MDAnalysis code that builds the backbone (N, CA, C; Angstrom):
import MDAnalysis as mda
import numpy as np

u = mda.Universe.empty(537, n_residues=179, atom_resindex=np.repeat(np.arange(179), 3), trajectory=True)
u.add_TopologyAttr("name", ["N", "CA", "C"] * 179)
u.add_TopologyAttr("resid", np.arange(1, 180))
u.add_TopologyAttr("resname", ["MET", "ASN", "GLY", "LEU", "GLY", "SER", "VAL", "ALA", "TRP", "PRO", "PRO", "ALA", "PRO", "ILE", "ARG", "THR", "GLU", "ARG", "LEU", "VAL", "LEU", "ARG", "GLU", "SER", "GLU", "GLY", "ARG", "ASP", "ARG", "PRO", "ALA", "PHE", "ILE", "GLU", "LEU", "PHE", "THR", "SER", "PRO", "GLU", "VAL", "GLY", "THR", "HIS", "ILE", "GLY", "GLY", "ALA", "ARG", "PRO", "ARG", "ALA", "GLU", "ALA", "GLU", "ARG", "THR", "ALA", "PRO", "GLU", "VAL", "PRO", "ALA", "ARG", "ARG", "SER", "GLY", "SER", "PHE", "VAL", "VAL", "GLU", "ARG", "ASP", "GLY", "ALA", "MET", "ILE", "GLY", "THR", "VAL", "THR", "LEU", "VAL", "ARG", "ARG", "ASP", "ALA", "GLU", "ALA", "PRO", "GLU", "ARG", "VAL", "ARG", "PRO", "GLU", "GLY", "GLY", "GLU", "VAL", "GLU", "LEU", "GLY", "TYR", "MET", "PHE", "LEU", "PRO", "GLU", "ALA", "TRP", "GLY", "SER", "GLY", "TYR", "ALA", "THR", "GLU", "ALA", "CYS", "GLY", "ALA", "VAL", "LEU", "GLU", "TRP", "LEU", "ALA", "GLY", "VAL", "LEU", "PRO", "GLY", "GLU", "PRO", "VAL", "VAL", "LEU", "THR", "THR", "GLN", "SER", "GLY", "ASN", "ALA", "ARG", "SER", "LEU", "ARG", "LEU", "ALA", "GLU", "ARG", "LEU", "GLY", "PHE", "THR", "GLU", "ALA", "GLN", "ARG", "PHE", "GLU", "ALA", "TYR", "GLY", "ALA", "GLU", "GLN", "TRP", "PHE", "GLY", "VAL", "ARG", "PRO", "GLY", "SER", "ARG"])
u.atoms.positions = np.array([
    [6.324, 267.309, -11.904],
    [5.172, 268.068, -11.473],
    [5.440, 268.082, -9.862],
    [4.862, 269.238, -9.460],
    [5.392, 269.251, -7.653],
    [4.695, 269.085, -6.623],
    [4.157, 269.280, -5.976],
    [3.502, 269.313, -4.919],
    [2.946, 270.942, -4.155],
    [2.088, 270.760, -3.127],
    [1.590, 271.332, -3.066],
    [1.907, 272.792, -2.035],
    [3.514, 272.664, -2.113],
    [4.319, 273.745, -1.747],
    [4.225, 273.286, -0.071],
    [4.130, 274.368, 0.359],
    [3.627, 275.259, 2.027],
    [2.349, 274.186, 2.407],
    [1.438, 273.542, 1.893],
    [-0.143, 273.172, 2.555],
    [0.638, 271.950, 2.968],
    [-0.079, 271.588, 4.979],
    [0.594, 270.445, 5.437],
    [0.098, 269.601, 5.108],
    [0.429, 268.147, 4.655],
    [0.341, 267.106, 3.750],
    [0.586, 265.887, 5.159],
    [-0.658, 264.841, 5.540],
    [-1.885, 264.445, 4.411],
    [-2.735, 265.590, 5.659],
    [-4.131, 266.166, 5.059],
    [-5.077, 266.792, 5.775],
    [-5.799, 265.958, 6.401],
    [-6.623, 266.014, 7.414],
    [-7.912, 265.587, 8.258],
    [-8.444, 264.543, 7.261],
    [-9.185, 263.436, 6.702],
    [-9.827, 263.137, 6.008],
    [-10.833, 263.927, 5.894],
    [-11.391, 263.951, 4.155],
    [-12.277, 264.673, 3.959],
    [-14.463, 264.429, 3.846],
    [-15.011, 264.591, 4.733],
    [-15.778, 263.709, 4.146],
    [-16.817, 264.446, 3.672],
    [-17.248, 263.614, 2.539],
    [-18.865, 263.837, 2.232],
    [-19.721, 263.541, 2.386],
    [-21.193, 263.829, 2.125],
    [-22.555, 262.682, 2.351],
    [-21.926, 261.373, 2.214],
    [-21.752, 260.649, 1.008],
    [-21.138, 259.641, 0.830],
    [-19.502, 258.828, 0.794],
    [-18.866, 259.667, 0.821],
    [-17.165, 259.600, 0.847],
    [-16.503, 260.014, 1.785],
    [-15.752, 259.349, 1.456],
    [-14.202, 259.494, 2.324],
    [-12.960, 260.112, 1.578],
    [-12.101, 261.257, 2.192],
    [-11.052, 261.173, 0.851],
    [-10.297, 261.249, 1.768],
    [-8.653, 260.136, 1.991],
    [-8.087, 260.629, 2.802],
    [-6.470, 260.057, 2.042],
    [-6.299, 259.731, 2.861],
    [-4.878, 259.243, 2.166],
    [-4.653, 257.833, 1.782],
    [-3.691, 257.663, 1.205],
    [-3.692, 255.913, 0.667],
    [-3.191, 255.807, 1.890],
    [-3.624, 254.032, 1.934],
    [-3.036, 252.958, 2.654],
    [-2.877, 251.717, 2.187],
    [-1.764, 251.053, 2.784],
    [-1.569, 249.606, 2.380],
    [-2.996, 248.471, 1.780],
    [-4.058, 249.328, 2.374],
    [-5.129, 248.117, 2.136],
    [-5.723, 248.925, 0.979],
    [-4.864, 250.107, 0.050],
    [-5.767, 250.374, -1.102],
    [-4.520, 249.500, -2.630],
    [-4.119, 248.950, -2.549],
    [-3.567, 248.605, -3.239],
    [-4.255, 247.642, -3.946],
    [-4.195, 246.737, -4.031],
    [-5.135, 245.752, -4.834],
    [-6.236, 246.983, -5.653],
    [-6.635, 247.412, -5.741],
    [-7.371, 248.671, -6.104],
    [-7.011, 249.907, -6.938],
    [-5.862, 250.346, -6.391],
    [-4.865, 250.796, -7.555],
    [-4.690, 249.838, -8.588],
    [-4.088, 248.606, -8.570],
    [-3.605, 247.826, -9.289],
    [-4.801, 247.756, -10.261],
    [-6.503, 247.646, -10.290],
    [-7.169, 247.433, -10.689],
    [-7.025, 248.823, -11.403],
    [-7.559, 250.046, -11.067],
    [-7.652, 251.247, -11.333],
    [-6.484, 251.292, -12.924],
    [-5.336, 250.984, -12.923],
    [-4.661, 251.556, -13.596],
    [-3.959, 250.062, -14.504],
    [-4.846, 248.560, -13.874],
    [-5.097, 247.545, -15.922],
    [-6.215, 247.688, -16.044],
    [-7.153, 248.574, -15.284],
    [-8.229, 248.440, -16.224],
    [-8.459, 248.871, -17.941],
    [-9.064, 247.991, -18.572],
    [-9.325, 248.509, -20.015],
    [-10.071, 249.816, -20.391],
    [-10.717, 249.429, -19.702],
    [-12.400, 250.988, -19.495],
    [-11.473, 252.004, -19.017],
    [-10.793, 252.545, -18.276],
    [-9.772, 253.344, -17.491],
    [-8.875, 253.796, -18.669],
    [-8.290, 253.073, -18.844],
    [-7.127, 252.850, -19.893],
    [-7.536, 254.066, -21.300],
    [-8.461, 253.478, -21.613],
    [-9.345, 254.738, -22.927],
    [-8.630, 255.600, -22.502],
    [-8.711, 256.322, -22.081],
    [-8.796, 258.243, -21.087],
    [-7.582, 258.249, -20.138],
    [-6.765, 257.378, -20.455],
    [-5.093, 257.483, -19.824],
    [-3.744, 257.495, -20.846],
    [-4.209, 256.970, -21.888],
    [-2.925, 256.257, -22.682],
    [-2.790, 254.676, -23.095],
    [-4.339, 254.144, -22.203],
    [-3.620, 252.180, -22.125],
    [-4.212, 251.962, -20.869],
    [-3.946, 250.399, -20.772],
    [-4.017, 250.539, -19.612],
    [-2.582, 249.302, -19.594],
    [-2.285, 248.922, -18.104],
    [-0.811, 249.111, -18.009],
    [-1.035, 247.197, -17.682],
    [-0.323, 246.239, -18.250],
    [-0.612, 244.943, -17.927],
    [-0.338, 245.067, -16.011],
    [-1.364, 243.744, -16.479],
    [-1.708, 243.317, -14.517],
    [-0.050, 242.954, -13.748],
    [0.292, 242.317, -14.524],
    [1.607, 241.487, -14.502],
    [2.893, 242.737, -13.969],
    [3.010, 243.598, -14.582],
    [3.731, 244.993, -15.091],
    [3.534, 245.540, -13.094],
    [2.178, 245.532, -13.174],
    [1.592, 246.047, -12.109],
    [1.692, 245.613, -11.054],
    [1.609, 244.694, -10.735],
    [1.397, 243.921, -9.779],
    [2.877, 243.660, -8.836],
    [3.846, 243.827, -10.226],
    [5.604, 243.530, -9.539],
    [5.804, 245.200, -9.305],
    [5.054, 246.521, -9.784],
    [5.703, 247.476, -9.671],
    [5.272, 248.632, -8.300],
    [3.986, 247.971, -8.001],
    [2.983, 249.048, -7.126],
    [3.599, 248.963, -5.698],
    [4.117, 250.314, -5.274],
    [4.576, 250.094, -3.998],
    [3.007, 249.679, -2.956],
    [3.781, 248.911, -1.854],
    [3.324, 248.694, -0.909],
    [1.775, 249.555, -0.057],
    [2.014, 251.292, -0.427],
    [1.203, 251.835, -0.381],
    [1.301, 253.241, -1.202],
    [0.405, 252.760, -2.752],
    [0.367, 253.880, -3.553],
    [0.186, 255.293, -3.079],
    [0.530, 255.208, -4.085],
    [0.121, 257.220, -4.310],
    [0.003, 257.983, -2.946],
    [1.172, 257.390, -2.260],
    [0.767, 258.464, -0.725],
    [2.124, 259.371, -1.082],
    [1.722, 260.576, -1.890],
    [2.252, 262.014, -1.556],
    [1.215, 263.324, -1.457],
    [1.963, 264.391, -1.055],
    [0.881, 265.464, -0.684],
    [0.125, 265.830, -2.340],
    [-1.238, 265.757, -1.751],
    [-2.223, 266.158, -3.057],
    [-2.886, 264.757, -3.793],
    [-2.712, 264.083, -2.993],
    [-3.222, 263.046, -3.918],
    [-4.243, 262.173, -2.415],
    [-5.524, 261.760, -3.198],
    [-6.455, 261.905, -2.139],
    [-7.255, 260.602, -2.659],
    [-7.259, 258.964, -1.874],
    [-8.351, 258.108, -2.090],
    [-9.377, 258.226, -1.599],
    [-10.325, 258.391, -3.023],
    [-11.493, 258.388, -2.220],
    [-12.008, 256.748, -2.303],
    [-12.636, 257.080, -0.719],
    [-13.442, 255.937, -0.238],
    [-14.650, 255.777, -0.325],
    [-15.241, 254.600, -0.645],
    [-17.354, 254.460, -0.235],
    [-17.439, 252.865, 0.581],
    [-18.220, 253.502, 1.524],
    [-18.623, 252.237, 2.460],
    [-17.088, 251.563, 2.876],
    [-16.323, 251.798, 3.089],
    [-14.959, 251.475, 3.437],
    [-14.409, 250.635, 2.129],
    [-14.142, 250.851, 1.392],
    [-13.440, 250.452, -0.176],
    [-13.137, 251.455, -0.737],
    [-11.742, 251.659, -1.549],
    [-11.342, 252.882, -2.369],
    [-12.134, 252.433, -3.667],
    [-12.960, 253.200, -4.280],
    [-13.458, 253.284, -5.767],
    [-13.070, 254.283, -6.744],
    [-11.797, 255.157, -6.462],
    [-10.884, 255.808, -6.946],
    [-9.801, 256.959, -6.748],
    [-9.566, 258.047, -7.089],
    [-8.149, 258.617, -6.466],
    [-8.746, 260.486, -7.413],
    [-8.490, 260.763, -6.470],
    [-8.090, 262.851, -6.669],
    [-7.032, 262.679, -6.460],
    [-6.380, 263.942, -7.761],
    [-4.919, 264.455, -7.062],
    [-5.266, 265.967, -7.937],
    [-3.907, 267.050, -6.788],
    [-3.883, 268.100, -7.100],
    [-2.208, 268.052, -6.956],
    [-2.011, 268.456, -8.242],
    [-0.344, 268.434, -8.611],
    [0.326, 269.804, -9.034],
    [1.056, 270.314, -8.317],
    [1.276, 271.602, -9.251],
    [2.498, 271.518, -10.340],
    [1.619, 271.776, -11.438],
    [1.948, 271.737, -13.133],
    [3.385, 272.026, -12.839],
    [4.177, 271.394, -13.659],
    [5.377, 271.871, -14.561],
    [5.454, 273.273, -15.109],
    [6.470, 274.381, -14.478],
    [6.705, 275.578, -15.344],
    [7.045, 276.029, -16.600],
    [7.397, 274.470, -17.245],
    [7.554, 274.531, -18.209],
    [6.774, 273.969, -19.033],
    [5.064, 273.450, -18.724],
    [4.557, 273.090, -19.782],
    [3.906, 273.871, -20.333],
    [3.421, 274.124, -22.094],
    [3.060, 274.819, -22.627],
    [2.155, 275.484, -22.281],
    [1.138, 274.534, -22.318],
    [-0.560, 274.778, -21.752],
    [-0.053, 275.916, -20.143],
    [-0.323, 277.061, -19.933],
    [-0.330, 277.685, -18.592],
    [-1.190, 278.779, -18.734],
    [-2.250, 279.235, -17.334],
    [-2.598, 280.392, -17.269],
    [-1.943, 281.530, -16.770],
    [-0.754, 281.142, -15.919],
    [-0.087, 282.376, -15.608],
    [1.227, 282.208, -16.390],
    [2.020, 283.785, -16.762],
    [3.119, 283.209, -17.673],
    [4.017, 282.800, -16.755],
    [4.558, 282.325, -15.723],
    [5.624, 281.834, -15.104],
    [4.834, 280.044, -14.715],
    [3.693, 280.373, -14.956],
    [3.325, 278.454, -15.114],
    [3.020, 278.362, -13.175],
    [2.948, 276.553, -13.088],
    [3.018, 276.529, -12.080],
    [2.007, 276.035, -11.392],
    [0.747, 275.801, -12.294],
    [-0.406, 275.775, -11.437],
    [-0.554, 275.036, -10.989],
    [-2.157, 274.825, -9.835],
    [-2.410, 273.984, -9.487],
    [-3.718, 272.481, -10.758],
    [-3.185, 271.371, -10.836],
    [-3.798, 270.755, -11.721],
    [-4.461, 269.335, -11.203],
    [-6.140, 269.578, -11.155],
    [-6.463, 268.197, -10.502],
    [-6.645, 267.470, -11.653],
    [-6.761, 265.952, -11.223],
    [-6.662, 264.834, -12.122],
    [-7.450, 264.319, -10.921],
    [-8.110, 262.832, -11.729],
    [-9.100, 262.318, -11.247],
    [-9.165, 260.779, -12.020],
    [-9.219, 260.039, -11.235],
    [-9.814, 258.524, -11.867],
    [-10.367, 257.724, -11.009],
    [-11.369, 257.228, -11.710],
    [-12.331, 255.613, -10.674],
    [-12.821, 255.030, -11.434],
    [-12.792, 253.435, -11.022],
    [-13.010, 252.433, -11.025],
    [-14.336, 252.729, -12.079],
    [-14.385, 251.393, -12.915],
    [-15.691, 251.569, -13.611],
    [-16.858, 251.414, -13.011],
    [-16.595, 250.584, -11.932],
    [-17.994, 250.706, -11.038],
    [-18.738, 251.415, -10.450],
    [-18.469, 252.840, -10.426],
    [-18.697, 254.139, -9.540],
    [-18.531, 254.461, -10.801],
    [-17.973, 254.590, -12.094],
    [-18.805, 255.512, -12.349],
    [-20.935, 255.847, -13.033],
    [-20.858, 257.223, -13.439],
    [-22.177, 257.394, -13.451],
    [-22.911, 257.474, -12.108],
    [-22.755, 257.871, -10.976],
    [-23.255, 258.038, -9.527],
    [-22.738, 259.433, -9.380],
    [-22.116, 260.036, -10.061],
    [-22.706, 261.195, -9.042],
    [-20.761, 261.377, -8.177],
    [-20.159, 260.303, -7.953],
    [-19.021, 259.712, -6.996],
    [-18.155, 261.409, -7.172],
    [-17.590, 261.240, -9.025],
    [-16.848, 262.274, -9.106],
    [-16.833, 263.481, -9.127],
    [-18.320, 264.119, -9.582],
    [-18.387, 265.516, -8.765],
    [-18.279, 265.963, -7.010],
    [-18.653, 264.738, -6.818],
    [-18.633, 264.590, -5.339],
    [-17.260, 264.787, -4.682],
    [-16.290, 263.756, -5.060],
    [-14.775, 263.416, -4.568],
    [-14.260, 265.251, -5.186],
    [-14.004, 265.195, -6.786],
    [-13.441, 266.717, -7.097],
    [-13.996, 267.628, -6.106],
    [-15.724, 268.049, -6.394],
    [-16.406, 269.185, -5.428],
    [-15.433, 269.754, -3.903],
    [-15.258, 268.251, -2.950],
    [-14.594, 268.231, -2.273],
    [-13.481, 268.743, -1.785],
    [-12.921, 267.910, -2.744],
    [-11.593, 268.795, -2.477],
    [-11.195, 269.851, -3.435],
    [-11.419, 270.811, -3.976],
    [-11.285, 271.818, -4.583],
    [-11.944, 272.975, -3.840],
    [-13.326, 272.643, -2.888],
    [-13.426, 273.619, -1.765],
    [-12.246, 273.552, -0.222],
    [-12.134, 272.387, -0.481],
    [-10.684, 272.107, 0.471],
    [-9.392, 273.039, -0.133],
    [-8.621, 272.577, -1.128],
    [-7.859, 273.590, -1.356],
    [-8.420, 275.372, -1.863],
    [-9.464, 275.590, -1.680],
    [-9.637, 277.211, -2.030],
    [-9.534, 277.460, 0.008],
    [-9.574, 276.681, 0.943],
    [-9.570, 276.938, 2.161],
    [-7.884, 277.442, 2.256],
    [-6.976, 276.340, 2.371],
    [-5.662, 276.115, 2.413],
    [-4.828, 277.097, 1.474],
    [-5.297, 277.395, 0.056],
    [-4.812, 278.453, -0.950],
    [-5.877, 279.320, -1.784],
    [-6.361, 280.550, -1.054],
    [-6.888, 280.699, -1.372],
    [-6.533, 281.678, -2.655],
    [-7.504, 281.929, -3.573],
    [-7.282, 282.301, -4.688],
    [-6.643, 281.643, -5.981],
    [-6.270, 280.900, -5.541],
    [-4.872, 279.721, -6.846],
    [-6.331, 279.032, -8.071],
    [-6.054, 279.509, -9.265],
    [-6.467, 278.769, -10.117],
    [-6.372, 277.426, -9.828],
    [-7.479, 276.766, -10.943],
    [-6.938, 275.346, -11.139],
    [-7.422, 275.012, -12.729],
    [-6.636, 274.143, -12.935],
    [-6.309, 273.061, -14.077],
    [-6.864, 272.099, -14.255],
    [-7.159, 271.420, -15.926],
    [-7.709, 270.243, -15.899],
    [-7.467, 270.172, -17.414],
    [-7.010, 269.064, -17.905],
    [-6.868, 267.941, -19.253],
    [-7.514, 267.082, -19.014],
    [-8.336, 267.084, -20.062],
    [-8.770, 265.814, -20.789],
    [-8.797, 265.295, -22.347],
    [-9.199, 263.921, -22.252],
    [-9.326, 264.035, -24.175],
    [-10.476, 264.584, -23.827],
    [-10.215, 265.641, -25.434],
    [-11.969, 266.287, -25.712],
    [-12.879, 264.810, -25.906],
    [-12.277, 263.237, -25.995],
    [-13.042, 262.521, -26.843],
    [-13.650, 261.824, -25.435],
    [-13.668, 262.499, -23.874],
    [-14.297, 261.768, -22.967],
    [-15.217, 262.873, -22.921],
    [-16.393, 262.397, -23.008],
    [-17.661, 263.719, -22.780],
    [-17.817, 263.452, -21.543],
    [-17.881, 262.141, -20.491],
    [-18.542, 262.740, -19.255],
    [-17.002, 263.716, -17.801],
    [-15.729, 263.328, -19.032],
    [-14.756, 263.990, -18.469],
    [-15.669, 265.183, -18.792],
    [-15.723, 265.829, -20.119],
    [-15.808, 267.273, -20.310],
    [-17.322, 267.723, -19.632],
    [-18.491, 266.407, -19.181],
    [-19.144, 267.429, -18.325],
    [-19.051, 267.478, -17.129],
    [-18.055, 266.736, -16.288],
    [-17.287, 267.161, -15.423],
    [-17.155, 268.321, -14.629],
    [-16.088, 268.432, -15.925],
    [-15.736, 269.787, -15.802],
    [-16.162, 270.749, -16.025],
    [-17.115, 270.726, -16.730],
    [-18.323, 272.226, -16.590],
    [-18.830, 272.138, -15.250],
    [-19.423, 270.796, -14.807],
    [-19.938, 270.687, -13.458],
    [-19.244, 271.774, -12.261],
    [-18.009, 271.663, -12.644],
    [-17.254, 271.842, -11.614],
    [-16.983, 273.337, -11.519],
    [-17.028, 273.625, -12.879],
    [-16.570, 275.387, -12.737],
    [-15.791, 275.386, -14.138],
    [-14.867, 274.244, -14.799],
    [-13.815, 275.118, -15.525],
    [-14.676, 274.794, -16.844],
    [-13.903, 276.180, -17.322],
    [-14.618, 276.989, -18.557],
    [-12.872, 276.443, -19.501],
    [-13.392, 276.216, -21.044],
    [-12.320, 275.754, -21.922],
    [-11.104, 276.891, -22.508],
    [-10.040, 276.104, -22.336],
    [-8.511, 277.955, -22.434],
    [-8.210, 277.524, -23.866],
    [-7.900, 275.934, -24.026],
    [-7.508, 275.569, -25.298],
    [-7.577, 274.109, -25.564],
    [-7.666, 273.554, -26.848],
    [-7.097, 272.516, -26.861],
    [-5.898, 272.026, -27.887],
    [-4.906, 270.997, -27.669],
    [-4.201, 270.143, -28.691],
    [-4.013, 268.725, -28.532],
    [-3.045, 269.048, -29.310],
    [-2.597, 267.123, -29.436],
    [-1.523, 266.669, -28.671],
    [-1.833, 265.648, -27.881],
    [-0.905, 264.793, -27.113],
    [-1.047, 263.752, -26.723],
    [-0.492, 262.656, -26.675],
    [-0.967, 261.176, -26.462],
    [-1.575, 260.982, -27.481],
    [-1.806, 261.093, -28.378],
    [-2.967, 260.187, -29.750],
    [-3.643, 260.797, -29.807],
    [-4.108, 261.817, -29.021],
    [-5.642, 262.626, -29.287],
    [-5.653, 263.752, -29.104],
    [-7.108, 264.344, -29.356],
    [-6.986, 265.612, -28.836],
    [-7.313, 266.011, -27.395],
    [-6.686, 267.020, -26.529],
    [-6.761, 266.689, -25.254],
    [-7.793, 268.060, -24.849],
    [-8.260, 268.631, -23.947],
    [-8.948, 269.798, -24.043],
    [-8.267, 270.133, -22.699],
    [-8.222, 271.477, -22.748],
    [-7.524, 272.170, -20.912],
    [-8.311, 273.317, -20.733],
    [-8.592, 273.016, -20.066],
    [-9.612, 274.568, -18.838],
    [-9.230, 274.753, -17.768],
    [-9.964, 276.159, -17.539],
    [-9.435, 276.282, -16.086],
    [-10.522, 276.635, -15.089],
    [-10.587, 277.029, -14.081],
    [-11.392, 277.182, -13.232],
    [-10.401, 278.344, -12.157],
    [-11.331, 279.310, -12.082],
    [-10.762, 280.507, -11.579],
    [-10.792, 280.057, -9.893],
    [-9.478, 280.690, -9.524],
    [-9.315, 280.495, -7.765],
    [-10.738, 281.221, -6.963],
    [-10.685, 281.035, -6.102],
    [-12.007, 281.077, -4.842],
    [-11.442, 282.151, -3.744],
    [-11.939, 282.767, -4.027],
    [-11.472, 283.711, -2.670],
    [-12.550, 283.693, -1.056],
])
């Protein structure tokens, strides 16, 4: 997976009514460890990582790369939203040459059900439309993840196909680019 090409990074923090989306900082490390070791989150991403491993391997400033936003509420990290350019060899693609931008997100369980994912992902998609107008965006989630499927629908994604991966049926959706 690749970055966002010529897009300047990091952007100024994105502010919504309740959230700040910003680049990762060292103070986010404990929340990243919690995110990747949470059994609830792990259910949807192929399993939680062992805490000792995550604590040993997590960098001092996790996920500091182009397209990766920390979602902050009241000064604390509650999740992440990522935009990455997919590998052109990925079997699911929108354009013949591949390389679409893929939206990803993970939130701590205590943030689920409050609309934070919709708010954060919507803000990131709006930002992307401003810096890469017309860029289609794709999203992959487990078909069995009802919350994620509802989020995809609210964000304007439509189902393009389903496929098997990571031991579960996956839902692949597309959101046409905004102009």
